[in-house]
N, C-alpha and C positions, 0 to 999 in steps of 0.2 A: 665744505663747499658753499659759497655764497649763492644767494638767489639773484644777485645783481647780474645784469647782462653785460658780457664782455664784447659780444659781436652779434649783430642781427641784420639780416638782409631778406627781402621778400621779392617774389616775382622776377627772379633772375633767369634770363634766357640768352642764348648765344647760338648764332647760326654761322656756319662756314660754308660758303657756296650754297648748295641746296640741302645741306645736312644740318639738322638741329642737334647740336651737342648738349645743350641744356634747355629744359622746357619748364619755365615758371617755377623755379626752385626757390624754396624758402629754407633758411638755415640759420640757426642761432647757437651761440656758445655762452655758457655762464662763466662768471669770474671764478677762478679756482677750479674749473672743471677740465678734465681731459675728455675730449669728445672724439670718438672714433669716426672715421669716414671710410666706408668700404664700398666695393662694387667691382664688377668685372672690368677688364681692359675695355676702354671705349664707353664706359658708363657715364663719364663726365667729371670725374674727380680732378683730373689735371686742369681741365677747362675752368672749373670753379676756383681752383687755387690761383690760376693765372689772371682771372678776373679780379680777385681780391687784392693781388699785388700790383695791379695796374698794367700788366703785360698785355691783356686783351681788354677790349671794351664790350659791354653788353649790347644787345640789339637796340635797347633804348635805356636811358638813364633810370636807375632805381635807387630808392633810399637805402642808405647804409648807416648803421649806428655802431660806433666803437666806444665802449664805456658810456660816458655821458655826452659824447660828441656826435652830432647828427650831420651827415654829409650825404653824398650820393656817388654811385659808380657811374661812369668810369672815374678813377682817381687820376690826378695829375702826377707827373713825375716827382718822386720823392715824398708824396703825400702819405703813402702807406706807412713809411717810417715815422713821420711826424705824428701820425695817429696812434702809434704804438703797435703796429703790425710788423712782425718779424717772421722771416721764412728761412727754413733750413731744407734745401732741396737734396735730392739723392747725391748730387756731385759735391755737396757741402759748401760750394762757393769759396774754397780756400785756394791759396796760391802755393803749391808744394815747394817751390824753390826759396821762398822767403821765410823768415823766422816766425816762431809762435807769437812773439810780441807784435810783429808787424801785421800778422793775420788778425790778431785780436783787435787791434786799434787802427786798421787800415783806413776806415772812414774818417776818423778824427785826424790822423796824420795827413791825409790828402786835403782835408778842409782847413788845416792850420796855415794861415797866411803870414804868420810871424817869421822873422828872419831866422830865429833860433828856436829849436825844439828842445824842451827839457826832457831828455831821455830818462832821467832818474824819476821824474814825475810819471812818465808813461809806464815805466816798469812797475811803480807802485800801483798804478791803476790796473795794469794787467794782472799782477799777482792777486789784487783784491777781487777781480772778476773770476779768477780761477778758484781762490780760496772759499768764496761764497758757496761753492759746490763741492768742497773737499778735494779739489784738484791741485796738482803741483807738477809743473813741467819746467824744463830748461828753456827759458824764454828766448835764448839765442840760437837754438838749433832749428834748422829748417823743418817746417811742420810736416813735410813729406816723409821725414824719417820716423814719425810717430806711427804706431799701429792704427789700423782703420778705426778701431773703437775709440782710441784717444782723439783722433782727428774729429770724429763725430761729436765727442763731448766738448771739445774746444769750440766747435761751430755752434753748439747749443748755448754754451756759456756766453759767447759773443752776442748771439741773438737775444738772450735774456737781458744782457746789459743794455742793448739798444732799446729794448722796451722800457727799462727803468729810466733811461735818459730822455725818453720821448715826453713831449708836453701833453700829459693826460690830465684832464680836468678832474676826474673822479679819483678817489683814493684807490679804488679797484679799477681794473681795466687792462687793456693790452692783450694781444693774442699772439701766441707763438704757433706757427704752422710747421709741422714735421712731416715731410713728404717721403714716405718709405725709408725712414732712417735706419731700419734694422736689416734691410735687404742683404747687405754685404757683410754683416757682422756675424762672427761665430756665435753659436747659441749660448755658450757659457759667458760671453761678454755682454749679452743683451741686458742682463740684470742691472748692470751699472747704468746703462742708458735709462732704463725704466725708473730707477731710483732718482736720477736727475730730473726726469719729467715730473715726478711727484713733488720734488723739491720746488720746481718752478711753479707748479700749480698751487702749492701751499702759500706762496707769496701773493696769491690773488690773481695770477695771470691765467687766462683761458688758453687751453692747448687744443689744436686740431691735429689728430694723429692719424695719418693715412697709412694703411697697411693692407696687404692681401692675406695676412695670417690671422684668421678669425679668432683663434685661441688666444693669441697675445693681445688682440684688441679687447676681447672679453675680460681678460685678466687685468688690464691696465687702464681701462677707461670707465667713466661714469655713465655716459650715454653713447649710442652708436646711431649714426644716420647712414642709411643704405641708398645708394644711387643705382638706378637701372635704366638704361636707354635714355639717359639725360634727365630723368625725373627722380625726385626724392620720394621713394616709395615707403619709407617708414623710419621712425626714430624710436629706438628701444632703450630701455634701462638695462645697462650691462649686467648688473647683479641679478636681474630677474629673467635673463634670457639665456638660451642654450645655443650651442654650436649649430644644431640643426635648424633652429629658428632663423638665425642670421643667414645661413647658407640658403635656406628656402626663400628669403627675401632677395638675396643676390641673384638666384637663378630665375625665380618667377615661374608660376604655373604654366604660363603660355609659352614658355621657352621651347618645349618639345615640338610644338606645332611648327616652329620656324626651322627646325633642323632638316637639312636636305639629305637625300639618300647617300650613303657612303659608297666608295668605289666598290665595284663587284669583287667578291672574294676570289683569291687565286688558289690554285691547287697547291697544297703544302709540298715543298720539296726540301732537299737537304740544303741547309744554309750555306751560302757562298762566302759570307763574311761573319766572323765572330769577334766581337769586341770583348776583351777580358781585362778586368781590373784597371780600367781607364781612370787616371787621376790627373787633375789639373784644373785651375780656376775654381769654379764651384763644384766640379765633378769629383766625387770622393772615391767611388768604386763602381764604375759603370760596367755592367755586363749586359750585352745585347747581341742578338743574332739577326742577320739581315738576309732576305731571300732575293734572288734575281727576279726581276719582273714585278716586284712589290714596292709600294710607296709606304714608307714607315714615318709616322709623325712622332716628334719629340716635343713634349710640353711639360709645364709645371708652373708653379708660382714664381714671381721674380726672385732671383737669388738661388733658385733650386739647382742650377747648374746645367739645365738642358741645353741652353743656348751656347754653352762652351764646347759642346761635343763636336759639331762640324769643324771648328777651327783646330781642335786638338787632333782630330783624325787626319786632317790635311797637313798638319805641321805648321799652320799659320801662327798658332800659339803652341808653345812647348809643353808637352805632357811631362809630368814627373813620374808617371808609372803607367803600365798597361801594354798590351799587345793586340795586334790586329791579325787574325788568321784569315787568309784568302785561299779558299779551297784547301784548307788544312795547313798551308805554309805560313809560319809565324813571322811577323814583322814587328820590331820593337818601336813602339810609339814615342818613346822618349828621344829617339834620334830621327824621327820623321821630319822631313822638310817638304815644302811645296814641290820642289823639283823631283824628289823621290816619289811623292804622292802622284804626280802626273805620270811618271813611269809605270806606276802600279795601276793606272787606269782610273784615277780619282779626279774629280773636278769640284770646285767650290764656288758658289755664288753667294757672297756675303750680303748682309743687310744694307751696308753702306755702299750703294751701287756706284756713286760717282767717286767717292773717296778711296774705295778699296777694290771695286770690281771693274772699273773702266777708267779711261783717260778722257775726262769730260771735254777737254779742249780739242781733241782729235776728231776727225770725221767718223761717221758711222762705219764707213768702209774699213778703216784701220782697226777699229775696235772689233769688228766682225771677224776679220781675217788674221788677227794677231797671233792666235795659237796654231794656225795652219798655213803660215806663210810659205812653207816648203812646197805646198801644192801649186803655187803660182810662180815660183822662181824659175827663171830661165838663165842658167849659168849664174853669173854674178848680178843679174838684173832682176828687178821685180816689175813686170809689165803692168803699169797702172790701169790701162784700159781693160785688161783681162780681170784684174781685181774688182774694178767697178761693175763689170758685167756680172761677175759672180755675186757680188754684194746685192745687186738689184734682184737677182733670182732668189737669194736668201731672204731679203726683205719681203718679197712677194710671198714666199712660202710661209713665213712667220707673221704676215700681215703687219709689218712695221710701217707706221705712218708718221710723217710723209715717206714716200718711197725713195726719195733722193738720198743715196748713201753718202753724198758729199756734205751733207749737213753735219754740224758738230753734234756729238753725242749729248752734250749738256742741254741742247736746245729742244730735245724730245721730251714728251710727257713721261711721267714715272712709269706708266704701263708699257710704253714703247721702248723705254730704256731697258726695262726688264726683259722684253722680248729679244732685244739685241743680245743681252747677256746669255739668255737661254740658247739662242741660235749659236753664239760664239762657242759655248762649251759643248753643246750637243754635236757640233761639227767635229769635235775631237773623238767622238764615239766612246764616251766614258762608260766604265762598268759600274762605277759608284758615283752618283751625283749627290752632292751635299748642298743644301740650301738653308739660309737663315732668313726668316720673315720675307718670303718671296713676293708677297703681294702688299707689302707695306707701302702706303702712298699710291696705290694703284686703284683706278676706278673699277666699278663693278663689271663693265663689259670686258676690259682687258684682263681682269682677274679670271673670268670664265675661259678666255682664250689661253691663258697661262696654264690653267688646270688641264685643259684639253691637250696641250703640248706635253705636259708631264705624264699624263695617263697614256698617251700614244707612245712616248719614249719607253715607258716601263713595259708596255704590252708588246711593242714591235721589236725592240732591241734587247729586251731582257735586262735592261739596266736596273740596278737597285738604287732607289731614290730615298733620301732622308730629308725630311723637312722639319726644322726646328722653328716653332712658332708659338706665340701666345694667343693666336686667334683660333679658338676652339671650333667655331662654326666652319671655318675654312678647312681645318684639319678633317672634320667630319665629312666634308664634301669630297675630298680628294684622296684620302688615305685608305689603304687596305687594313692597316693596324696602327695603333697609337700607343707609345710607351710613355707612361707618367713618371716624371722624375721628382722625387722629394728628397731634400737634404743631400743632393749629390748622388743618389742611387735610384735605379729603376725599381719602383715599388709595385707597378701594375702595368699589364699589357692588355689592351682592348682589341678584340678582333670581331669581324663579322658584324652581326646585328648590334653589338655593344659599341660600335664606333659611331656614336651620336654626340652632338654638342653637349647635351645634358649629362651623359655619362662621363665625358672627358672632363667637364667642369667639376662634377662631383668627385672624380678621382683626384683632381688637384687639391680640392679642399678637404677631402676625407682624411681621417686619422687611421693609419695602419694599425694592425694588431700589436706590432712591436712598439709603436709610439704610445698606444693606449696603455700597454702594460708598464711602460717606462714612467708614464705620468701617474 
C-alpha cells in the first residue's frame, strides 16, 4: 500500500433542516488502501458518500483533494467521474433489462455522437474490462439474468474501468466507493467480491468499503473510520484492532444515557401466534412466538432478513416455506395472500407509505375509510357526507393535521400520513398488526404520538404488534420484547430490562456461539 493520498477532505459538515447529519468530519484514503467506513444507521455514512459524489452540497465549501488534484466540495455535475471517483451503491446502478455489454459501456455509448457505433470495438473493450478481474460472461444476455453476486462484480468492474479512464494527474489516485456491496450476497459468494476489491487496490486505487459487518470490515480493510452521531470518532488500523474495539466506538460510552425506558412488561401468556420455519427473501428459518397485547420488535443488520418477515406473514411477498399457527390452528405461509391475511385478522403497514400503503392522489377520507366502506354503505350508495363526518371524527381522535379530510393524502407530512394509515388499519380491529419502519421520515413529536397509539392498541384491544425496524432507540422505547435476526434466523430475544438501545445494538453486532465455533 502506498503512502500517497488518494482522497482527503477536512471540516465537512451537513445540516438538513434543524438536524446536523455531519459535524466537521475529516476523512482520508491512501492510494491502494481499502478503508472501512462503519457506524450505526443515521451516523452519517450515507451523507458523507452523497457529498463526495455531488448529490448533496456541504453547509459551506470545503477543500477536497483527489490524487494530486485539489478542488473543493460541492462538486459540479460530472466532476466526480472526471476526478476519478466512482461509486457502487446498494442497487448497483444497473439496468436489468439490457445486456451485460450495454451496462458495462452505457456511459460511453450514450456519449458517442458518431453516426455509427463499432460494436466489435465495444465488445473487445467490455471483454477486456471483465478479463482484467478474471471475469467472463455472455455479453449479450440481459444482466438481470445474472446472479446477484455476478451483477455486483460487473458493477465493480465497470466502476474500476471508469477510474482508469478518468484524467488523473498522478500515477496513483482515484477512489472506488462500495456502499454495502455484500448486504444481499450469500456468504459463500462474498469471497469473490473481496478478491476483486484487493485486485482493484493493488492497482493503486483507494477503496472506501461501507459495511455493517464488523468482522468482514476487519478482515478486508487496512484502516477503519467510525462515524457516530455525524462525527468521525476514530480511525483504527484494522490489523491491530478487535471486534470489541470497533463496536465500542460504534456504540459510544454515552449511549446508555440516551436510552429511554422500554414499554412496561406484560404478564406472560400462552402465545397466540407461532411462526415456524419461515423462509423467503433474507429469512432462512424464522421461529418466533407472539403474544396478544405485546409489541415485539424485529431488527438486525442490513440483509439479515428481519425486514422481510412482515411482508412474508401478510402474503405481500411469497414465502417458500413456513407455517403460522393462530391459537394452535396451522396456516401454510407459502399460500398466504393479503386477502387471506385480512380474513385471519392481520394488517400490514409497509415502509413505503405512499407507494404501497395508501393512494397519494386520493383524499384523506377515502384512504381512511377504504377498508371499512361497508360501514357507510346505504344500499348501492356511499353517502359522502356521512363518510366525511366519520373521517373528521377519526382525524380528531388520531390528531391528524390539518383536520380537513378532503385534502389529498400526499399533501400531508410524513407523521400525519402515518397517523392516517394507523387509523385506517386499526379501524379494522386487527388481531395481528405488522409494521415496517413505522417512524421513517417522521418528526419527533409525531413519533411519540404514534408510539402512544400503538401501546394503547396493544393494551386495550389485545392486538399483537410486530415492528420491523433498524432504529434501535425507537424499538427500545416502544417494545415489550425485541428479536434479533442474524443471517435469516432469530438468534436472541431481549425482554424486560434487557430491552435497551445498547443491548439491541450489541445483539446485532455480537457473534453467536455457533458463529464463533464455525469461525
